[in-house]
KOLFIFI-979356 format. One record per residue (C-alpha): residue in one letter; y, x, z. Coordinates in nm, 4 decimals. Each point is the difference from the previous one (the first is absolute). Example, Ala and Ser with C-alpha at 12.3 -4.5 7.8 and 13.67 -1.06 7.14 Angstrom:
BEGIN
r res->A Y->-0.4500 X->1.2300 Z->0.7800
r res->S Y->0.3440 X->0.1370 Z->-0.0660
//
This chain:
BEGIN
r res->M Y->-0.9447 X->0.2652 Z->0.4024
r res->Q Y->0.3552 X->0.0064 Z->0.1351
r res->M Y->0.1437 X->-0.2629 Z->0.2297
r res->M Y->0.2480 X->-0.2370 Z->-0.1600
r res->T Y->0.3201 X->-0.1189 Z->0.1604
r res->I Y->0.1550 X->-0.3460 Z->-0.0324
r res->Y Y->0.3604 X->-0.0688 Z->0.0992
r res->H Y->-0.0646 X->-0.3526 Z->0.1290
r res->N Y->0.1959 X->-0.3059 Z->0.1197
r res->P Y->-0.2452 X->-0.2476 Z->0.1538
r res->R Y->0.2440 X->-0.2846 Z->-0.0616
r res->C Y->-0.0052 X->0.0610 Z->-0.3745
r res->S Y->-0.2659 X->-0.1852 Z->-0.2036
r res->K Y->-0.0092 X->0.2676 Z->-0.2738
r res->S Y->-0.0424 X->0.2648 Z->0.2636
r res->R Y->-0.2903 X->-0.1956 Z->0.1633
r res->Q Y->-0.1645 X->-0.0502 Z->-0.3386
r res->T Y->0.0241 X->0.3696 Z->-0.0800
r res->L Y->-0.1486 X->0.0895 Z->0.3354
r res->G Y->-0.2879 X->-0.2355 Z->-0.0834
r res->L Y->-0.0616 X->0.1718 Z->-0.3319
r res->L Y->-0.0289 X->0.3343 Z->0.1764
r res->E Y->-0.2390 X->-0.1498 Z->0.2556
r res->E Y->-0.2147 X->-0.1675 Z->-0.2721
r res->N Y->-0.0317 X->0.3303 Z->-0.1834
r res->G Y->-0.1237 X->0.1737 Z->0.3138
r res->R Y->0.2764 X->0.2657 Z->0.0051
r res->D Y->0.1061 X->0.1708 Z->0.3151
r res->F Y->0.3678 X->-0.0331 Z->0.0606
r res->V Y->0.2746 X->0.0338 Z->0.2579
r res->V Y->0.2430 X->-0.2934 Z->0.0458
r res->K Y->0.3625 X->0.0915 Z->0.0585
r res->E Y->0.1979 X->-0.2895 Z->0.1190
r res->Y Y->0.3269 X->0.1302 Z->-0.1278
r res->L Y->0.2156 X->-0.2613 Z->0.1634
r res->K Y->-0.1238 X->0.1057 Z->0.3501
r res->N Y->0.0018 X->0.3687 Z->-0.0872
r res->P Y->0.2331 X->0.0652 Z->-0.2894
r res->P Y->-0.0626 X->0.3042 Z->-0.2191
r res->T Y->0.2238 X->0.3017 Z->0.0415
r res->V Y->0.2330 X->0.0995 Z->-0.2834
r res->D Y->-0.2479 X->0.2757 Z->-0.1035
r res->E Y->-0.3018 X->-0.2393 Z->0.0111
r res->L Y->0.1856 X->-0.2525 Z->-0.2144
r res->K Y->0.1179 X->0.2624 Z->-0.2543
r res->K Y->-0.3668 X->0.1087 Z->-0.0299
r res->V Y->-0.1122 X->-0.3597 Z->-0.0647
r res->I Y->0.2694 X->-0.0492 Z->-0.2578
r res->R Y->-0.1001 X->0.3205 Z->-0.1740
r res->L Y->-0.3736 X->-0.1067 Z->-0.0025
r res->L Y->0.1086 X->-0.3336 Z->-0.1459
r res->G Y->0.1915 X->0.1780 Z->-0.2660
r res->I Y->0.3034 X->-0.2290 Z->0.0353
r res->K Y->0.3621 X->0.0198 Z->0.1107
r res->P Y->0.0852 X->-0.1103 Z->0.3551
r res->I Y->0.1926 X->-0.2954 Z->-0.1257
r res->D Y->-0.3240 X->-0.1286 Z->-0.1721
r res->L Y->-0.1656 X->-0.0261 Z->0.3489
r res->L Y->0.2670 X->-0.2300 Z->0.1383
r res->R Y->-0.0641 X->-0.3734 Z->0.0743
r res->K Y->0.3359 X->-0.1222 Z->-0.1176
r res->G Y->-0.0627 X->-0.3555 Z->0.1197
r res->E Y->-0.0134 X->0.0969 Z->0.3617
r res->P Y->0.2917 X->-0.1074 Z->0.2204
r res->E Y->0.0494 X->0.3612 Z->0.1145
r res->F Y->0.0603 X->0.1028 Z->-0.3568
r res->K Y->0.2258 X->-0.2889 Z->-0.0914
r res->E Y->0.2182 X->0.0425 Z->0.3226
r res->N Y->0.0308 X->0.3782 Z->-0.0056
r res->F Y->-0.0672 X->0.1452 Z->-0.3412
r res->K Y->0.0372 X->-0.2539 Z->-0.2855
r res->G Y->0.2363 X->0.1360 Z->-0.2645
r res->K Y->0.0042 X->0.3424 Z->0.1461
r res->D Y->-0.0679 X->0.3111 Z->-0.2073
r res->L Y->-0.1816 X->0.2443 Z->0.2316
r res->S Y->-0.1655 X->0.3363 Z->-0.0708
r res->D Y->-0.3732 X->0.0285 Z->0.0131
r res->D Y->0.0171 X->0.1651 Z->0.3435
r res->E Y->0.2253 X->-0.2800 Z->0.1257
r res->W Y->-0.2464 X->-0.2639 Z->-0.1181
r res->V Y->-0.2804 X->0.1784 Z->0.1761
r res->K Y->0.2007 X->0.0128 Z->0.3236
r res->A Y->0.0861 X->-0.3734 Z->-0.0351
r res->M Y->-0.3697 X->-0.0914 Z->-0.0339
r res->V Y->-0.0913 X->0.2103 Z->0.3065
r res->E Y->0.2752 X->-0.1721 Z->0.1979
r res->Y Y->-0.0949 X->-0.3452 Z->-0.1374
r res->P Y->-0.3743 X->0.0230 Z->-0.0761
r res->K Y->-0.0254 X->-0.3693 Z->-0.0961
r res->M Y->0.1724 X->0.1073 Z->-0.3276
r res->I Y->-0.3047 X->0.2130 Z->-0.0983
r res->E Y->-0.2181 X->-0.1661 Z->-0.2655
r res->R Y->-0.3520 X->-0.0650 Z->0.1270
r res->P Y->-0.2791 X->0.0706 Z->0.0243
r res->I Y->-0.0275 X->0.3632 Z->-0.1072
r res->V Y->-0.3477 X->0.1549 Z->-0.0273
r res->I Y->-0.0348 X->0.3796 Z->-0.0087
r res->D Y->-0.3151 X->0.1850 Z->-0.1007
r res->G Y->0.0567 X->0.3770 Z->-0.0010
r res->D Y->0.2538 X->0.0830 Z->-0.2662
r res->H Y->0.0088 X->-0.3607 Z->-0.1381
r res->A Y->0.1781 X->-0.3059 Z->0.1216
r res->V Y->0.0566 X->-0.3563 Z->-0.1161
r res->I Y->0.2022 X->-0.3008 Z->0.1085
r res->G Y->-0.2367 X->-0.2942 Z->0.0631
r res->R Y->0.2025 X->-0.2533 Z->-0.2001
r res->P Y->-0.2226 X->-0.1493 Z->-0.1281
r res->P Y->-0.2673 X->0.1034 Z->0.2492
r res->E Y->-0.2333 X->0.0791 Z->-0.2902
r res->N Y->0.2167 X->0.3119 Z->-0.0637
r res->V Y->-0.1951 X->0.1706 Z->0.2771
r res->L Y->-0.3143 X->-0.0160 Z->-0.2102
r res->K Y->0.1456 X->0.2902 Z->-0.2061
r res->L Y->-0.0625 X->0.2169 Z->0.2980
r res->L Y->-0.3559 X->-0.1117 Z->0.0732
//
């Protein structure tokens, strides 16, 4: 069985709940605290591809960094990815990856699709 990865923010209740679901189901996983170690542009592009969404759909539009720097702007997909790498708080969380599949843990039960 392959090791799962969770892009995790310990301060986020949904992220903690998702982590708990992985633990309860006995899966091995790697925790990536993406605020401490932001993903690279290539890593984030891969995550977005696995999620099957557009970069703009991974944005947390309520974050102050988004409102102050990007609200109302029409950026390309690559520009949105670069913005999220520069301001990782704007990345929706948590993200769980299992091989070629990924889900956003909102609600945390979404992760059950991977188990």
